[in-house]
C-alpha positions in Angstrom: -38.7 17.3 -7.3 -35.3 17.7 -8.9 -32.7 15.0 -8.6 -30.4 17.2 -6.6 -33.2 17.9 -4.0 -34.0 14.2 -3.8 -30.3 13.4 -3.2 -30.0 16.0 -0.5 -33.1 14.9 1.4 -32.0 11.3 1.3 -28.6 12.2 2.6 -30.0 14.3 5.4 -32.2 11.4 6.5 -29.6 8.6 6.3 -26.4 10.4 7.4 -27.3 11.0 11.1 -28.3 7.4 11.6 -25.1 6.2 10.0 -22.9 8.5 12.1 -24.6 7.3 15.3 -23.6 3.7 14.4 -20.0 4.7 15.0 -20.7 5.3 18.7 -19.8 1.6 19.5 -18.1 -1.3 17.9 -21.2 -3.5 18.1 -23.4 -0.9 16.4 -20.7 -0.5 13.6 -20.8 -4.3 13.0 -24.6 -4.0 12.7 -24.2 -1.1 10.2 -21.7 -2.9 8.1 -23.9 -6.0 8.0 -27.0 -4.0 7.0 -25.1 -2.2 4.2 -23.7 -5.6 3.0 -27.2 -7.0 3.1 -28.6 -4.4 0.7 -25.5 -4.1 -1.6 -25.0 -7.8 -2.0 -28.7 -8.4 -2.7 -28.5 -5.8 -5.5 -25.3 -7.3 -7.0 -26.8 -10.8 -6.9 -30.1 -9.7 -8.3 -28.4 -8.1 -11.4 -26.1 -11.1 -11.8 -29.1 -13.5 -11.8 -31.2 -11.2 -14.1 -30.5 -13.2 -17.2 -31.0 -16.7 -15.7 -34.3 -18.1 -17.1 -34.3 -21.5 -15.4 -32.0 -21.2 -12.4 -32.2 -21.7 -8.6 -32.9 -18.1 -7.6 -32.9 -19.1 -3.9 -29.1 -19.2 -4.5 -29.4 -15.4 -4.1 -30.4 -16.0 -0.5 -27.4 -18.2 0.1 -25.1 -15.6 -1.3 -26.7 -12.7 0.7 -26.6 -14.8 3.9 -23.0 -15.7 3.4 -22.0 -12.1 2.7 -23.9 -10.7 5.8 -22.4 -13.5 8.0 -18.9 -12.5 7.1 -18.7 -9.1 8.8 -20.5 -10.4 11.9 -18.2 -13.4 12.2 -15.1 -11.4 11.4 -16.1 -8.6 13.8 -16.7 -11.0 16.7 -14.0 -13.6 16.2 -11.0 -11.7 14.7 -8.9 -11.6 11.6 -7.5 -15.1 11.4 -10.8 -16.8 11.9 -12.5 -14.3 9.6 -10.0 -15.1 6.8 -10.6 -18.8 7.2 -14.4 -18.2 7.1 -14.1 -16.1 4.0 -12.1 -18.8 2.1 -14.6 -21.5 3.2 -17.7 -19.6 2.1 -16.0 -18.7 -1.2 -15.3 -22.3 -2.0 -18.7 -23.7 -0.8 -20.7 -21.1 -2.7 -18.8 -21.7 -5.9 -19.4 -25.5 -5.7 -23.1 -25.1 -4.7 -23.7 -22.7 -7.5 -22.1 -24.9 -10.2 -24.1 -28.0 -9.0 -27.5 -26.4 -8.3 -28.1 -23.8 -11.0 -30.0 -25.4 -13.8 -29.4 -22.7 -16.4 -25.8 -23.5 -17.3 -25.6 -20.6 -19.7 -25.9 -18.2 -16.7 -24.1 -20.2 -14.0 -20.8 -18.3 -14.3 -22.6 -15.0 -13.9 -24.3 -16.3 -10.8 -21.1 -17.7 -9.3 -19.2 -14.5 -10.2 -21.9 -12.3 -8.6 -22.0 -14.5 -5.4 -18.3 -14.4 -4.9 -18.0 -10.7 -5.7 -20.7 -10.1 -3.1 -18.5 -11.9 -0.5 -15.0 -10.7 -1.5 -15.7 -7.3 -3.1 -18.6 -6.1 -0.9 -18.4 -7.9 2.4 -14.7 -8.3 2.4 -13.8 -4.7 1.6 -16.4 -3.1 3.7 -15.4 -5.2 6.7 -12.1 -3.3 6.9 -14.0 -0.6 8.8 -13.9 -3.0 11.8 -10.1 -3.2 12.2 -9.8 0.5 11.5 -12.2 1.1 14.4 -10.4 -1.3 16.7 -6.8 -0.6 15.8 -6.9 3.1 14.8 -9.9 4.5 16.7 -13.5 5.5 15.9 -12.3 8.9 14.6 -10.3 7.4 11.7 -13.1 5.0 11.0 -15.7 7.8 10.8 -13.3 10.0 8.8 -12.9 7.3 6.2 -16.6 7.2 5.6 -17.3 10.9 5.7 -14.3 11.8 3.6 -15.6 9.6 0.8 -19.0 11.4 1.1 -17.3 14.8 0.9 -15.2 13.7 -2.1 -18.3 12.3 -3.9 -20.3 15.5 -3.3 -17.7 18.0 -4.4 -16.5 15.8 -7.3 -20.1 15.7 -8.5 -20.8 19.4 -8.3 -17.4 20.5 -9.5 -17.5 18.1 -12.4 -21.1 19.2 -13.3 -20.0 22.8 -13.4 -16.5 22.7 -14.8 -15.9 19.1 -16.1 -14.4 19.0 -19.6 -11.7 16.3 -19.5 -13.4 12.9 -19.1 -11.6 10.1 -17.2 -13.4 7.1 -18.6 -15.8 7.7 -21.5 -16.5 4.0 -21.8 -17.5 3.1 -18.2 -18.1 6.4 -16.4 -18.6 9.2 -18.8 -19.7 11.7 -16.1 -16.4 11.5 -14.2 -14.1 14.3 -15.1 -10.5 15.3 -14.1 -11.8 18.7 -12.9 -14.4 16.9 -10.7 -11.7 14.7 -9.1 -9.4 17.7 -8.4 -12.3 19.6 -6.8 -13.2 16.6 -4.7 -9.5 16.2 -3.7 -9.1 19.7 -2.5 -12.4 19.6 -0.6 -11.5 16.2 1.0 -8.1 17.6 2.2 -9.7 20.7 3.7 -12.4 18.6 5.3 -9.9 16.1 6.7 -7.9 18.8 8.4 -11.1 20.4 9.8 -12.3 17.0 11.0 -9.0 16.4 12.8 -9.1 19.8 14.6 -12.8 19.5 15.6 -12.7 15.8 16.6 -9.5 16.2 18.7 -10.9 19.4 20.4 -14.2 17.8 21.3 -13.2 14.3 22.2 -9.4 14.6 22.9 -8.8 11.6 20.6 -6.0 11.7 18.1 -6.8 11.5 14.4 -4.3 11.3 11.5 -1.7 14.1 11.2 -1.9 16.9 8.6 0.8 15.3 6.5 -1.1 12.0 6.6 -4.3 13.9 5.7 -2.7 15.0 2.5 -1.8 11.4 1.6 -5.2 10.2 2.7 -7.0 12.8 0.5 -5.1 11.7 -2.6 -5.9 8.1 -1.7 -9.6 8.9 -1.4 -9.6 10.7 -4.7 -7.8 8.0 -6.6 -9.3 4.9 -5.1 -12.8 6.5 -4.9 -12.7 7.2 -8.6 -11.4 3.8 -9.5 -14.1 2.3 -7.2 -16.8 4.1 -9.1 -15.3 3.1 -12.5 -15.1 -0.6 -11.4 -18.7 -0.6 -10.3 -19.7 1.0 -13.6 -17.8 -1.7 -15.5 -19.7 -4.3 -13.4 -23.0 -2.8 -14.4 -22.0 -2.7 -18.0 -20.9 -6.4 -17.8 -24.3 -7.4 -16.4 -26.1 -4.9 -18.8 -27.9 -2.8 -16.2 -27.9 1.0 -15.7 -28.4 1.1 -11.9 -27.7 -1.5 -9.2 -31.0 -0.7 -7.5 -33.2 2.0 -6.1 -32.8 1.7 -2.4 -31.7 5.3 -2.0 -33.8 7.8 -3.8 -31.7 10.2 -5.9 -28.6 8.0 -5.4 -29.7 4.8 -7.1 -28.9 1.6 -5.3 -26.8 1.0 -2.2 -24.0 -0.4 -4.3 -24.0 2.8 -6.4 -23.6 4.8 -3.1 -20.7 2.8 -1.7 -18.7 1.9 -4.8 -15.9 4.3 -4.0 -15.9 3.3 -0.3 -15.3 -0.3 -1.2 -11.9 0.6 -2.6 -11.0 3.4 -0.2 -11.7 1.5 3.1 -9.1 -1.4 2.7 -6.6 1.0 1.3 -7.0 3.4 4.2 -6.5 0.5 6.7 -3.2 -0.5 5.0 -2.1 3.2 4.9 -2.7 3.5 8.7 -1.0 0.2 9.4 2.0 1.1 7.2 2.4 4.5 8.8 1.8 3.0 12.2 -0.7 5.6 13.2 
């Protein structure tokens, strides 16, 4: 089976389940926690891959801390969530330095653990205030727009891509692909707005905001992909995992989303939508 067919089948199986999780706030918390679980495990696994004599159970501590954050944040609120984030960041750093026997790999382990908390759990948890403060429509749009951008950037770049954006970290990313993804994202965002407002009578971002949002998705989604590629190069691995056939690991699938989600939240807050 070709890679494209495998990617498509995986997407058709996973996408409906993910969309259903936006029906309620509690199910969204569960979705975020589940994605954080898989992605943080992948990141910690590759960050510990070179440790020969370390405390690999520290991975479990890092994963548990990462998963606990969106649950705690979602149920308690922003102020308590921030305090919890700082606390687990400090505790995990101290525990890692003290307990990991392989001192040559301790900093990779501590870096991976804190990235799983700040970069994965922290960024992905912005879905929760988007949902609460700006509605389920904008939360679902944030996710699905990144999907659309990734799909059209991939196929446009594959067909027309000539000008590479980052030959070092992400050689398959092209300017043509980004432009194709940007145009598709804008058209999709406007269509999503019209359909969602017609079916559910719930306001979604305006057309002018949709234009700004589409540029944001294209720029931040691309940088998110490049950042994750740089991380994999730093840890000397090709893929973060194999959780999603045809897509690689969970972290490979959400790399752009991790940059887009917090930026979208601040955009919505700034424009007071």
